[in-house]
ROTI-300140 format. One line per 5 residues: number of its first residue (from 1); their letters; for each residue x, y, z of C-alpha. Coordinates in steps of 0.1 Angstrom, whole numbers, padded with zeros to 4 digits. Example, Ala and Ser with C-alpha at 12.3 -4.5 7.8 and 13.67 -1.06 7.14 Angstrom:
% residues 2
1	AS	0123:-0045:0078 ~ 0137:-0011:0071
END
This chain:
% residues 396
1	MELTT	0001:0000:0001 ~ 0013:0034:-0012 ~ 0012:0060:0019 ~ 0020:0097:0018 ~ 0050:0105:0038
6	SFDPE	0030:0118:0065 ~ 0027:0081:0079 ~ 0054:0056:0089 ~ 0041:0025:0071 ~ 0059:0002:0094
11	VLALP	0042:0016:0124 ~ 0008:0014:0111 ~ 0017:-0024:0100 ~ 0018:-0030:0140 ~ -0010:-0046:0158
16	FYEDS	-0019:-0014:0176 ~ -0037:-0007:0143 ~ -0065:-0025:0122 ~ -0070:-0025:0085 ~ -0097:0003:0089
21	HRRLA	-0068:0025:0105 ~ -0045:0017:0073 ~ -0072:0026:0051 ~ -0081:0058:0067 ~ -0044:0068:0068
26	ESAGA	-0042:0060:0031 ~ -0074:0084:0023 ~ -0064:0110:0051 ~ -0029:0113:0037 ~ -0041:0114:0002
31	WCDSN	-0068:0141:0008 ~ -0042:0163:0025 ~ -0019:0159:-0007 ~ -0047:0169:-0030 ~ -0055:0200:-0012
36	RVLWE	-0024:0219:-0015 ~ -0043:0248:-0031 ~ -0066:0252:0000 ~ -0034:0253:0023 ~ -0020:0281:0003
41	EIRTL	-0054:0298:0003 ~ -0059:0299:0039 ~ -0025:0311:0047 ~ -0034:0344:0029 ~ -0063:0346:0051
46	DPDAA	-0068:0363:0087 ~ -0070:0335:0114 ~ -0108:0340:0117 ~ -0116:0336:0081 ~ -0091:0307:0078
51	GRRLV	-0105:0288:0107 ~ -0139:0293:0094 ~ -0128:0281:0058 ~ -0113:0251:0072 ~ -0141:0239:0094
56	RALGA	-0166:0241:0066 ~ -0141:0224:0042 ~ -0133:0194:0067 ~ -0171:0192:0072 ~ -0179:0190:0035
61	AGWLS	-0150:0164:0031 ~ -0165:0141:0059 ~ -0136:0146:0082 ~ -0161:0155:0109 ~ -0190:0129:0102
66	ELDPR	-0183:0110:0135 ~ -0195:0138:0157 ~ -0230:0134:0141 ~ -0252:0116:0167 ~ -0274:0103:0138
71	GAPVN	-0246:0080:0126 ~ -0235:0049:0143 ~ -0215:0056:0176 ~ -0178:0057:0172 ~ -0152:0058:0200
76	DFRAV	-0119:0054:0178 ~ -0092:0077:0194 ~ -0068:0059:0170 ~ -0084:0074:0141 ~ -0086:0110:0155
81	CLRRE	-0050:0105:0160 ~ -0043:0097:0125 ~ -0063:0123:0111 ~ -0043:0149:0134 ~ -0010:0134:0122
86	ALAYA	-0023:0138:0086 ~ -0035:0175:0090 ~ -0004:0185:0112 ~ 0018:0175:0086 ~ 0000:0191:0057
91	EDLAD	-0010:0223:0075 ~ -0009:0235:0110 ~ -0043:0255:0108 ~ -0062:0224:0094 ~ -0051:0203:0126
96	FAFSI	-0061:0232:0148 ~ -0095:0236:0132 ~ -0102:0198:0134 ~ -0089:0191:0168 ~ -0108:0222:0186
101	QALAA	-0139:0210:0166 ~ -0137:0177:0180 ~ -0126:0186:0215 ~ -0155:0208:0218 ~ -0181:0179:0203
106	TPLLR	-0167:0152:0225 ~ -0183:0161:0258 ~ -0217:0165:0241 ~ -0213:0131:0227 ~ -0203:0114:0259
111	FGSEA	-0223:0135:0283 ~ -0248:0154:0264 ~ -0287:0151:0266 ~ -0306:0136:0234 ~ -0319:0170:0229
116	QRRRY	-0284:0188:0233 ~ -0269:0166:0208 ~ -0295:0169:0181 ~ -0292:0207:0185 ~ -0255:0211:0180
121	LPGMA	-0240:0182:0169 ~ -0251:0178:0133 ~ -0241:0213:0126 ~ -0207:0208:0140 ~ -0204:0175:0120
126	AGTLI	-0211:0194:0087 ~ -0187:0222:0095 ~ -0215:0249:0097 ~ -0215:0253:0136 ~ -0182:0258:0154
131	GAFAV	-0173:0249:0191 ~ -0149:0259:0215 ~ -0140:0242:0248 ~ -0135:0268:0276 ~ -0118:0256:0308
136	SEKEA	-0086:0277:0312 ~ -0084:0307:0333 ~ -0056:0330:0341 ~ -0056:0317:0378 ~ -0064:0281:0364
141	GSDVS	-0046:0265:0338 ~ -0036:0228:0340 ~ -0052:0226:0377 ~ -0090:0222:0365 ~ -0102:0222:0402
146	SVGLE	-0090:0259:0407 ~ -0117:0271:0379 ~ -0132:0303:0397 ~ -0160:0312:0369 ~ -0191:0312:0391
151	AARAE	-0225:0298:0380 ~ -0251:0308:0407 ~ -0286:0291:0405 ~ -0315:0316:0401 ~ -0347:0308:0417
156	DGSYL	-0363:0302:0381 ~ -0338:0274:0379 ~ -0314:0294:0356 ~ -0279:0302:0360 ~ -0259:0333:0361
161	LNGRK	-0223:0332:0350 ~ -0199:0357:0362 ~ -0162:0358:0356 ~ -0136:0351:0330 ~ -0119:0324:0308
166	AWIAN	-0085:0327:0291 ~ -0065:0313:0264 ~ -0098:0299:0244 ~ -0089:0283:0212 ~ -0117:0292:0184
171	GTIAD	-0128:0320:0208 ~ -0134:0345:0181 ~ -0153:0323:0157 ~ -0172:0298:0179 ~ -0210:0297:0177
176	VFVVI	-0213:0275:0211 ~ -0190:0270:0239 ~ -0184:0243:0264 ~ -0180:0262:0296 ~ -0167:0248:0331
181	ARTGQ	-0180:0267:0359 ~ -0184:0264:0396 ~ -0219:0258:0408 ~ -0206:0251:0445 ~ -0217:0216:0452
186	GPGPL	-0186:0212:0472 ~ -0149:0224:0474 ~ -0125:0221:0447 ~ -0134:0198:0419 ~ -0166:0188:0437
191	GLSAF	-0182:0220:0428 ~ -0178:0224:0391 ~ -0204:0218:0364 ~ -0202:0220:0324 ~ -0224:0242:0304
196	LVPAD	-0234:0249:0268 ~ -0230:0285:0262 ~ -0241:0301:0227 ~ -0219:0327:0215 ~ -0246:0352:0214
201	TPGLR	-0259:0349:0249 ~ -0264:0382:0266 ~ -0235:0391:0290 ~ -0208:0370:0271 ~ -0179:0392:0256
206	VERID	-0154:0378:0236 ~ -0115:0398:0236 ~ -0092:0387:0209 ~ -0057:0378:0217 ~ -0027:0373:0194
211	AIAPR	-0006:0339:0199 ~ 0030:0331:0184 ~ 0014:0312:0157 ~ -0016:0332:0143 ~ -0051:0315:0149
216	SFAHL	-0082:0322:0167 ~ -0077:0327:0203 ~ -0096:0348:0228 ~ -0104:0355:0265 ~ -0142:0356:0276
221	SFEEC	-0158:0375:0299 ~ -0190:0367:0314 ~ -0211:0394:0332 ~ -0245:0384:0346 ~ -0248:0358:0315
226	RLPAD	-0281:0339:0322 ~ -0284:0305:0308 ~ -0316:0282:0307 ~ -0316:0252:0332 ~ -0312:0228:0301
231	ALLGR	-0276:0245:0292 ~ -0262:0222:0320 ~ -0241:0195:0303 ~ -0244:0162:0323 ~ -0254:0163:0358
236	PGKGF	-0244:0193:0384 ~ -0213:0189:0401 ~ -0197:0164:0373 ~ -0179:0195:0355 ~ -0146:0182:0369
241	VIAVD	-0152:0147:0357 ~ -0162:0159:0321 ~ -0131:0180:0317 ~ -0105:0155:0329 ~ -0122:0126:0309
246	LLERF	-0119:0150:0279 ~ -0084:0159:0284 ~ -0071:0126:0292 ~ -0084:0114:0260 ~ -0070:0143:0239
251	RTTVG	-0037:0144:0252 ~ -0028:0114:0232 ~ -0041:0133:0199 ~ -0018:0164:0208 ~ 0008:0136:0205
256	AAALG	0000:0127:0173 ~ -0001:0163:0159 ~ 0033:0168:0173 ~ 0044:0137:0153 ~ 0029:0151:0122
261	FARRA	0049:0184:0128 ~ 0080:0167:0134 ~ 0078:0142:0104 ~ 0075:0173:0083 ~ 0103:0192:0097
266	FDTAL	0126:0157:0093 ~ 0115:0152:0059 ~ 0123:0190:0048 ~ 0156:0185:0066 ~ 0165:0154:0049
271	AHVLG	0155:0167:0015 ~ 0177:0197:0022 ~ 0209:0181:0033 ~ 0207:0156:0002 ~ 0205:0181:-0022
276	REAYG	0228:0208:-0007 ~ 0265:0208:-0019 ~ 0290:0215:0007 ~ 0326:0207:0010 ~ 0328:0187:-0022
281	ATLFD	0300:0166:-0014 ~ 0265:0171:0000 ~ 0257:0181:0036 ~ 0243:0145:0040 ~ 0279:0133:0040
286	LQLVK	0290:0148:0069 ~ 0291:0130:0098 ~ 0276:0153:0123 ~ 0247:0159:0099 ~ 0239:0120:0099
291	ASLAD	0243:0120:0137 ~ 0216:0148:0138 ~ 0193:0129:0115 ~ 0199:0096:0133 ~ 0187:0112:0164
296	MEVQL	0155:0128:0149 ~ 0146:0093:0135 ~ 0151:0077:0168 ~ 0129:0105:0184 ~ 0102:0100:0157
301	NAAAL	0101:0062:0161 ~ 0097:0066:0198 ~ 0069:0091:0196 ~ 0049:0071:0169 ~ 0051:0041:0192
306	LVARA	0041:0058:0224 ~ 0010:0075:0207 ~ 0000:0042:0189 ~ 0003:0024:0223 ~ -0019:0052:0241
311	GWETD	-0045:0054:0213 ~ -0050:0017:0215 ~ -0051:0017:0253 ~ -0079:0042:0251 ~ -0099:0025:0226
316	RGSRR	-0096:-0009:0245 ~ -0111:0006:0275 ~ -0079:0004:0299 ~ -0084:0016:0332 ~ -0046:0031:0329
321	FARHS	-0055:0048:0296 ~ -0046:0081:0310 ~ -0011:0074:0320 ~ -0003:0062:0286 ~ -0020:0093:0272
326	NIAKV	0002:0116:0294 ~ 0033:0096:0287 ~ 0025:0099:0248 ~ 0019:0137:0250 ~ 0050:0145:0270
331	HATEA	0074:0125:0249 ~ 0058:0135:0215 ~ 0054:0172:0222 ~ 0091:0177:0237 ~ 0105:0152:0211
336	AQGVV	0088:0172:0182 ~ 0101:0206:0198 ~ 0137:0192:0192 ~ 0132:0177:0160 ~ 0120:0209:0146
341	DAAVQ	0149:0229:0162 ~ 0172:0204:0145 ~ 0157:0205:0112 ~ 0161:0247:0115 ~ 0196:0241:0122
346	LLGAA	0203:0219:0093 ~ 0186:0243:0071 ~ 0207:0273:0083 ~ 0197:0308:0073 ~ 0171:0292:0051
351	GIVQG	0154:0276:0080 ~ 0145:0309:0096 ~ 0131:0327:0065 ~ 0095:0339:0073 ~ 0068:0316:0058
356	GVTER	0092:0288:0051 ~ 0081:0254:0064 ~ 0106:0249:0092 ~ 0101:0288:0103 ~ 0061:0280:0103
361	LYRQV	0068:0247:0122 ~ 0091:0263:0148 ~ 0064:0287:0159 ~ 0036:0262:0156 ~ 0052:0234:0175
366	RSLRI	0058:0253:0208 ~ 0023:0255:0221 ~ 0018:0219:0221 ~ 0040:0214:0251 ~ 0013:0236:0270
371	YEGTS	-0020:0223:0255 ~ -0042:0198:0276 ~ -0017:0200:0304 ~ 0020:0213:0306 ~ 0047:0189:0302
376	EVLRM	0055:0196:0340 ~ 0022:0190:0353 ~ 0021:0157:0334 ~ 0053:0146:0347 ~ 0040:0149:0382
381	AIAGS	0009:0128:0372 ~ 0032:0100:0355 ~ 0051:0098:0387 ~ 0019:0095:0406 ~ 0010:0067:0387
386	LDMRR	0041:0048:0392 ~ 0036:0011:0406 ~ 0050:0016:0443 ~ 0042:-0021:0449 ~ 0064:-0034:0420
391	AARAA	0091:-0009:0435 ~ 0087:-0025:0470 ~ 0090:-0062:0459 ~ 0121:-0054:0440 ~ 0137:-0037:0471
396	A	0127:-0069:0491
END
């Protein structure tokens, strides 16, 4: 089977994947290759216009069809990972558009009522309605239990939201937000609930912010923002569970996107050193260059295996899938940062020209070490998941 260079066929051949995943990889890679004109077009647009254009294109092409509740239920995070890897290899903003739409829709798929799913998910699957997930605050990033946005219950059963959210992806273009707020059923994580907040709700204001890689980002302000009782997503007091469930699942997909970025950087660097003449030969003939490429290849292989394993653990319902998701996310994003940096170094001055492949990747990859939990926070979670009983037996 011929695959585009966004995938390693030897990794796809492993038992972590099924034939359906291999067919998906082939079709996803081919679609990305055939849409190079679209990638060039969206790079000329402002981030909001580019985001809307891409969500519509992905919806029309069927990339978001599994978000439609009218179809067969799907819980295949290996497929989400493969899609993100393909899109990240082709165009960062396409991966961003796909991932945030899937991120916002998944709480509805897993916890929404039938009425909520019918109201929002068909449009999200078609790409005609854009979603966003709002959990982060300036005082509460990776620590979800510290969320301070208040949702006070009124006598008529409605909720009044007051407070702010920060760093919200798709914030300037979303039609609906999944918002985690404090309803006060208990302290810390026990007092959080999830809400569906349409973007045109009175009292909701959006403040655009600029990121190192241009895309739709915003702070949100809620001032006496009234929501009906049926805006509650899931049960009261289950907001922490909804948020953590979502983040633990999507961390593996962040690792997959990092892998796509890193593969693109590696392929770009390899093509450059093979064709660049220097010192009477090519750059590839220099031993230090070969060593750098070898290190990049080692990191790519390790990241691909960890992402594959984490996706497999998630899909088979392993009780410890979050541990593997954390490991894959930390290693893949940290490794991708190093691979992209090494690619820039191998290209030299050509690697830092604005608009070039490696220059774009250098700006785009940095945020992945922060999204869905910083590397530092996830390292603490990984350490907390260590099997102490095994260590005790070894010491005996």
